[in-house]
C-alpha positions in Angstrom: 89.5 81.9 105.4 91.4 83.8 102.4 94.6 83.3 101.6 96.8 86.1 103.0 98.4 88.4 100.3 102.0 90.2 101.3 101.6 93.8 100.3 104.8 94.9 98.2 107.8 94.5 100.1 106.6 95.0 103.7 106.2 92.4 106.4 102.5 93.2 106.0 100.2 90.3 105.3 96.5 90.4 104.8 93.3 89.6 103.1 93.3 90.9 99.4 90.0 92.3 100.3 90.2 95.3 103.1 87.7 97.9 104.0 88.2 101.8 102.7 86.4 103.7 105.9 85.5 107.2 104.6 81.6 106.1 105.2 82.9 105.5 109.0 82.4 108.6 110.5 83.2 110.8 107.1 80.4 113.5 107.6 82.0 115.9 105.5 82.3 113.3 102.6 78.4 111.7 103.6 75.3 113.5 105.2 73.6 111.6 107.7 75.9 109.0 109.1 75.0 106.9 111.6 78.5 106.6 113.5 77.5 103.3 115.8 76.2 101.9 112.3 80.1 102.5 111.3 81.5 101.1 114.3 79.5 98.1 114.0 80.1 97.8 110.4 84.2 97.7 111.1 83.5 95.2 113.4 81.3 92.6 111.0 84.2 93.6 108.5 86.6 91.8 110.8 84.6 89.0 112.0 84.1 88.1 108.5 87.7 87.9 107.9 88.7 91.4 107.0 91.9 92.6 108.2 93.1 95.5 106.4 91.4 98.8 107.2 92.1 102.0 105.4 91.0 105.5 106.8 92.5 108.9 107.1 92.4 112.2 109.0 90.3 114.2 106.4 87.3 111.5 106.5 85.4 113.8 109.5 87.9 115.3 109.7 89.2 113.0 112.5 86.0 111.3 113.2 86.7 108.1 111.2 90.0 107.6 112.9 88.2 108.0 116.3 85.4 105.3 115.2 87.9 102.9 113.5 90.0 102.9 116.8 87.0 102.2 119.0 85.7 99.5 116.9 89.3 98.0 117.5 89.7 98.5 120.8 86.5 97.0 121.5 87.2 94.0 119.5 90.4 93.4 121.4 92.4 92.5 118.6 94.5 95.1 117.6 98.0 92.8 116.6 95.9 91.0 114.0 94.5 94.0 112.1 96.6 96.1 109.5 95.7 100.0 109.9 96.3 102.2 107.1 95.7 105.8 107.6 97.0 109.2 106.0 97.2 112.8 106.7 98.5 116.3 104.9 96.1 118.5 105.7 95.5 121.0 108.2 92.8 123.9 108.5 93.9 127.8 108.7 91.2 130.2 109.3 88.6 127.4 108.2 90.5 126.9 104.7 92.1 123.3 104.1 95.9 123.7 103.2 98.3 121.1 102.4 101.5 120.3 104.3 104.0 118.0 104.0 106.5 119.2 106.4 108.9 116.7 108.0 107.7 118.6 111.8 103.7 118.6 110.3 103.8 114.5 109.4 105.5 113.9 112.6 103.1 115.9 114.3 100.0 113.9 112.0 101.2 110.8 113.0 101.4 111.5 116.5 97.7 112.9 116.2 96.4 109.8 114.4 98.0 107.5 117.2 96.1 109.4 119.9 92.6 109.1 117.8 93.2 105.6 116.9 94.1 105.2 120.4 97.2 102.8 119.2 100.5 103.3 119.7 101.8 102.1 116.0 100.1 102.4 112.6 100.8 99.4 109.9 100.6 101.8 107.1 101.1 105.8 106.9 100.3 107.9 103.8 101.3 111.4 102.7 97.6 111.7 101.4 98.3 114.7 99.2 101.3 116.4 97.9 101.8 119.9 98.7 104.0 122.5 96.3 106.9 123.0 98.4 108.0 120.3 100.4 111.0 118.6 98.8 109.2 114.4 98.4 112.0 112.9 99.7 112.4 115.1 102.9 109.0 114.5 103.5 109.4 110.3 103.1 112.4 110.7 105.3 110.4 111.9 108.5 108.3 109.3 108.1 111.3 107.1 107.6 112.7 108.4 111.1 109.1 107.2 112.7 109.4 103.8 111.0 112.8 103.3 112.5 111.1 104.2 116.1 108.2 101.9 115.4 105.5 104.5 115.3 104.8 103.0 111.9 105.5 99.8 109.6 105.1 101.1 106.3 105.4 104.3 104.3 102.8 105.1 101.8 102.2 108.2 99.2 98.8 109.0 97.7 97.9 111.0 94.9 101.3 112.1 93.6 101.9 112.0 89.7 105.2 109.7 88.7 107.9 112.8 88.9 106.6 113.4 92.3 106.9 109.6 93.2 110.1 109.3 91.9 111.7 112.2 94.1 110.0 110.7 97.1 111.2 107.3 96.4 114.7 108.5 95.7 116.0 106.7 99.1 114.1 103.8 98.2 111.7 104.1 101.2 108.3 104.2 99.8 106.4 100.7 100.2 102.9 101.5 99.0 101.4 104.2 96.4 97.4 104.7 96.6 95.9 106.4 93.6 92.9 106.8 91.6 92.4 103.7 89.2 89.3 101.7 87.7 88.5 100.3 84.4 87.3 103.6 83.4 90.5 105.5 84.6 93.3 103.6 83.2 96.0 106.3 83.3 98.0 104.9 85.8 98.9 101.5 83.7 101.0 103.7 81.4 102.2 106.3 84.0 102.4 104.8 87.2 102.5 100.6 86.9 105.7 100.2 85.6 108.0 102.2 87.8 105.7 100.9 90.7 106.6 97.0 89.5 110.0 97.8 88.7 110.4 99.5 92.6 108.5 96.7 94.2 105.9 99.3 95.4 102.6 98.0 96.0 99.9 100.0 94.5 96.3 100.4 96.0 93.5 101.7 93.7 90.9 103.9 95.2 87.4 104.6 93.7 87.8 100.5 92.0 84.0 101.0 91.3 84.4 104.4 89.8 81.4 105.7 92.5 79.3 102.8 91.8 79.2 102.4 87.9 81.2 99.5 87.7 79.0 97.8 90.3 76.0 98.0 87.7 73.7 99.3 90.1 72.9 102.2 87.6 70.9 102.5 84.1 69.7 105.4 81.9 67.2 106.5 83.8 69.8 106.9 86.8 69.8 110.9 87.6 72.0 112.5 90.1 71.2 115.7 92.3 73.7 118.8 92.0 74.5 118.0 95.7 75.8 114.4 94.5 79.7 114.0 93.8 78.5 112.0 90.8 77.1 114.9 89.2 80.3 116.6 88.5 82.4 113.0 87.3 83.2 113.1 83.8 82.2 109.2 83.1 78.7 110.2 84.6 77.8 113.2 82.4 75.4 112.6 79.4 76.9 110.9 76.4 80.1 109.3 78.5 77.1 108.1 81.1 75.2 106.2 78.0 78.6 104.7 76.7 79.9 103.4 80.4 76.4 101.7 80.5 76.6 100.1 77.5 80.2 98.9 78.6 78.9 97.2 82.0 76.2 95.6 80.2 79.2 94.0 78.4 80.5 93.3 81.7 77.6 91.6 82.9 77.3 89.0 79.8 80.9 87.8 81.2 79.6 87.9 84.9 76.5 85.8 84.1 78.4 83.5 82.1 80.4 82.8 85.3 77.5 83.2 87.5 79.2 85.6 89.6 78.2 89.8 90.0 79.5 92.6 88.1 81.3 94.4 91.1 83.1 90.9 92.2 84.2 90.4 88.5 85.8 93.9 88.2 87.6 93.8 91.7 89.2 90.3 90.8 90.6 91.6 87.2 92.1 94.3 89.2 94.1 91.6 91.5 95.1 89.9 88.7 97.6 92.8 88.1 101.1 92.5 89.2 101.1 96.2 91.0 98.0 95.7 92.6 98.4 93.4 96.1 95.3 94.5 97.7 92.0 96.4 97.0 89.8 98.8 99.7 86.5 98.7 98.5 84.4 101.2 100.9 80.6 100.3 102.2 78.1 101.6 104.0 76.8 98.7 105.5 77.8 95.2 106.4 75.9 93.8 103.5 78.1 95.6 101.3 81.4 94.2 103.0 80.2 90.7 102.8 79.4 91.1 99.2 83.1 92.8 98.4 84.3 89.6 100.0 82.2 87.3 97.4 85.3 88.6 95.3 87.9 86.1 96.4 85.5 83.4 94.8 85.9 84.6 91.5 88.4 83.3 89.4 89.6 85.1 86.2 90.8 83.1 83.1 93.5 85.0 80.8 91.2 85.1 78.0 88.7 86.8 80.1 90.9 89.0 81.1 91.7 90.1 77.7 88.6 90.1 77.1 87.5 92.8 80.0 90.9 94.6 79.1 89.8 95.4 75.3 86.0 96.4 76.2 87.6 99.3 78.3 90.4 100.4 76.4 
């Protein structure tokens, strides 16, 4: 069993490798998902030692929470699972609108509790900032829910440093979830210093840069227009070629250690003071088991610096 890590200053202790579940019921994100396969994958993950599950209202919308909740109920071990979800979105005349108002966030938590069929959430994030709500007011609403025992920790996601500072003016923010990977390292300069100083735990999303850092593409790989990757900057022609070369350098380090590229990358993130846990996604149980191999990778200071410089 993996040694448990504490998430920031919360009372949540988990396997440092969690599971992002946007491919469980996230029909609006991935076409042709098999819902039962998603439920089975969550169960397999938990059976293999994963105890931190990350979902969100917008995955589905709503279906991911329902399926993750179903998997947990069928396993009957809710108290052993650390369950995170997120909200901020609503649909008005078919259009997605962001709302961080206290009343809406409180209703969103109630709705998530119903979909997950649980009476508390271990972590609840404001998924995206809206334009109008003062952030400390939004977080204050979650603090009230925390005091009531409906949520155990407070998270915010996709905020700028200024928005995070405003959200945390009373010191209530426990966790920040943001975009971070070896190709997209702005958070190191912009967010990490404040996050470390304020004992907030940073949870990176897109840690493997949509598969690019998993080492599974080569110069012949192409993406159809319907594929999200076709529009991402690090998949564009020249950048893609340069990035593949960097991944090949990573592969040399991984080969030297007898490990695989994605496990090396994920282990590198866990060496950061700001990062306690990572939530790589998976579409099947093989990927879940593969992600867990990260725990076997130990990185020396020299290797850390070598990877750091390669992606500076």
